[in-house]
Backbone bond lengths (Angstrom), bond angles and torsions (degrees), N, CA, C in turn:
res aa  C-N    CA-C-N  psi(-1)  N-CA   C-N-CA  omega(-1)  CA-C   N-CA-C  phi
1 M - - - 1.482 - - 1.515 106.97 -
2 L 1.303 114.95 132.96 1.481 122.17 176.54 1.506 110.22 -102.71
3 S 1.343 113.55 137.73 1.458 118.29 174.35 1.528 110.62 -79.01
4 K 1.299 115.18 153.90 1.445 119.20 176.90 1.538 107.80 -74.32
5 K 1.347 112.93 155.92 1.445 119.52 177.97 1.527 110.25 -63.79
6 R 1.292 116.38 137.74 1.455 120.96 179.63 1.523 110.25 -63.55
7 G 1.349 115.67 152.54 1.432 120.16 175.27 1.523 110.49 -77.26
8 K 1.335 114.95 179.19 1.456 121.20 179.94 1.517 109.50 -72.59
9 N 1.353 116.77 136.72 1.447 122.40 177.26 1.509 109.68 -72.21
10 I 1.347 117.89 117.20 1.435 119.07 -177.80 1.546 113.24 -91.74
11 C 1.331 116.19 -4.08 1.430 120.73 178.08 1.546 107.06 -99.96
12 A 1.309 118.58 118.19 1.446 121.98 -178.42 1.507 111.53 -82.90
13 S 1.296 119.57 -16.04 1.461 123.14 -178.83 1.543 111.18 -133.59
14 E 1.337 115.87 140.94 1.441 121.03 177.75 1.524 112.41 -156.94
15 V 1.308 117.95 150.70 1.422 124.35 172.03 1.546 105.49 -81.14
16 S 1.303 119.36 126.69 1.473 118.83 -177.61 1.521 112.88 -102.92
17 A 1.318 118.37 -24.09 1.464 121.05 -178.68 1.510 110.45 -163.18
18 V 1.343 115.06 149.37 1.483 120.34 177.04 1.504 105.78 -125.73
19 G 1.339 115.34 133.62 1.440 122.67 -178.82 1.538 111.85 -125.74
20 R 1.279 117.44 -173.73 1.443 122.92 -178.94 1.530 112.46 -66.81
21 D 1.350 118.01 -34.63 1.408 122.22 -175.30 1.518 116.16 -103.11
22 G 1.330 116.95 -5.55 1.435 120.27 -179.07 1.504 111.02 164.82
23 F 1.325 116.10 -163.11 1.485 118.82 179.96 1.545 109.76 -139.93
24 W 1.334 112.85 158.90 1.471 121.36 179.77 1.532 109.14 -99.88
25 L 1.289 115.88 136.11 1.430 123.78 -177.08 1.522 108.25 -124.97
26 I 1.302 117.87 130.06 1.461 122.51 174.17 1.477 107.80 -110.26
27 S 1.301 115.65 128.03 1.511 119.21 -179.75 1.512 108.48 -150.81
28 H 1.352 114.25 126.75 1.454 121.07 177.04 1.506 112.66 50.25
29 D 1.315 118.15 51.45 1.445 124.96 178.82 1.504 116.19 62.84
30 M 1.364 117.36 20.28 1.454 122.90 175.78 1.470 108.14 -125.17
31 E 1.336 118.16 151.44 1.425 124.09 -177.94 1.539 108.37 -119.95
32 F 1.349 117.63 133.23 1.443 122.83 -177.20 1.579 108.50 -128.73
33 F 1.309 116.53 145.39 1.457 121.66 168.57 1.473 106.53 -102.91
34 V 1.346 117.30 126.65 1.464 123.48 178.89 1.567 107.16 -107.76
35 P 1.299 116.74 100.19 1.504 119.79 -178.65 1.518 113.11 -74.73
36 F 1.313 115.24 136.67 1.489 118.83 177.13 1.519 113.37 -60.17
37 R 1.353 118.80 -29.10 1.464 119.31 179.95 1.508 111.95 -68.10
38 N 1.301 118.45 -26.60 1.467 123.09 177.02 1.546 112.11 -90.11
39 Y 1.280 115.73 -24.48 1.469 120.48 -177.20 1.563 107.32 -129.91
40 P 1.321 116.68 74.80 1.472 120.03 -173.43 1.524 114.94 -66.16
41 A 1.328 119.03 -14.20 1.452 119.77 177.22 1.533 111.81 -63.24
42 F 1.322 116.16 -21.48 1.477 120.68 -179.25 1.531 111.82 -91.58
43 R 1.291 118.63 -14.77 1.481 123.16 -171.99 1.533 112.70 -55.15
44 H 1.310 118.67 -41.93 1.478 120.64 -176.87 1.529 111.15 -109.64
45 A 1.316 116.38 14.23 1.481 121.30 177.40 1.529 107.99 -74.18
46 T 1.331 114.85 154.41 1.441 119.61 171.36 1.501 111.79 -77.93
47 V 1.277 117.55 159.94 1.482 120.64 -179.41 1.531 107.08 -62.20
48 E 1.304 118.17 -37.96 1.488 121.26 178.56 1.479 110.40 -62.25
49 Q 1.330 119.95 -38.38 1.481 121.22 179.25 1.521 112.32 -68.86
50 I 1.349 117.14 -35.00 1.447 121.92 179.17 1.525 109.97 -70.17
51 Y 1.321 118.19 -39.97 1.456 120.37 -179.94 1.545 112.02 -72.99
52 C 1.307 117.67 -20.60 1.460 120.90 -177.87 1.544 110.58 -84.94
53 M 1.300 114.74 78.84 1.453 123.44 -174.76 1.527 109.17 -122.98
54 E 1.302 117.66 146.39 1.439 120.03 173.75 1.532 111.29 -135.96
55 E 1.294 115.63 151.89 1.463 119.71 176.72 1.531 105.64 -94.53
56 I 1.298 117.30 107.74 1.485 121.03 -174.74 1.511 113.54 -85.06
57 A 1.345 117.08 -16.76 1.448 124.06 176.61 1.544 104.58 -158.92
58 P 1.302 117.44 161.30 1.474 118.14 175.52 1.544 112.94 -53.05
59 G 1.303 115.39 117.13 1.468 120.23 179.71 1.492 115.62 80.95
60 Q 1.292 118.91 6.14 1.477 123.62 -179.23 1.539 110.64 -120.33
61 L 1.369 116.47 110.17 1.433 121.68 -176.79 1.518 109.82 -104.41
62 R 1.366 114.69 145.41 1.469 119.57 -174.86 1.504 109.61 -137.36
63 W 1.331 115.08 134.47 1.480 124.33 172.45 1.508 105.58 -112.54
64 E 1.291 116.99 93.09 1.494 123.80 -173.33 1.531 111.24 -57.88
65 A 1.310 120.63 -47.52 1.441 122.73 -175.26 1.517 110.91 -65.57
66 L 1.321 119.95 -26.36 1.447 123.90 -179.28 1.546 112.56 -99.38
67 D 1.319 117.72 -5.04 1.462 124.03 -173.92 1.488 112.06 50.44
68 V 1.343 115.57 51.73 1.473 124.33 -179.11 1.493 108.92 -124.99
69 D 1.339 115.21 133.39 1.453 124.10 172.98 1.537 108.44 -123.65
70 I 1.368 115.41 137.94 1.444 119.67 175.92 1.521 108.25 -133.68
71 E 1.312 116.54 134.33 1.481 120.12 174.78 1.541 106.84 -90.59
72 L 1.327 114.97 139.32 1.478 118.34 178.39 1.540 109.68 -59.26
73 A 1.307 118.72 -33.32 1.437 120.89 179.35 1.518 111.58 -57.50
74 A 1.310 117.45 -34.28 1.496 120.57 179.39 1.553 110.64 -69.85
75 L 1.340 116.28 -27.14 1.437 118.25 176.84 1.509 112.32 -85.34
76 E 1.334 116.19 -29.24 1.488 119.48 179.45 1.530 111.32 -74.05
77 T 1.345 116.21 -42.27 1.456 122.20 -177.91 1.521 109.85 -132.18
78 P 1.312 117.31 73.17 1.479 121.94 -175.45 1.538 113.96 -60.61
79 E 1.339 115.60 -25.97 1.481 119.90 -178.95 1.551 111.72 -66.29
80 H 1.356 116.26 -18.93 1.469 119.38 176.78 1.538 113.60 -89.82
81 Y 1.326 115.43 -4.79 1.460 121.85 -176.60 1.544 109.38 -128.43
82 P 1.306 117.79 81.61 1.496 118.98 178.96 1.540 109.85 -61.36
83 L 1.323 115.73 142.26 1.423 120.41 -178.16 1.520 113.36 -85.40
84 K 1.337 117.00 -5.85 1.431 121.74 177.58 1.479 110.86 -123.87
85 F 1.314 116.83 142.22 1.465 121.82 -179.83 1.536 109.03 -75.51
86 A 1.274 114.39 133.18 1.511 120.00 175.69 1.502 108.32 -114.49
87 A 1.349 116.57 124.95 1.431 122.20 -179.39 1.533 111.52 -75.39
């Protein structure tokens, strides 16, 4: 028995795996590793909370339960987005 061909993926972004040091995110045919040391809001989150992500606008990802937003540009070119505020 052959399965039918899958339909088109309507979700452009998804978390693909969670590990001890961070998680993998696939978005718009690109793959990113999000390390917990750089994004500590995820460090004590449950796996379910990390997987519960939505793309609220093109390039804008949101984890509602954690009150976290990440722009894809910050993952693509992290050197342009310092993680600490400099006065």
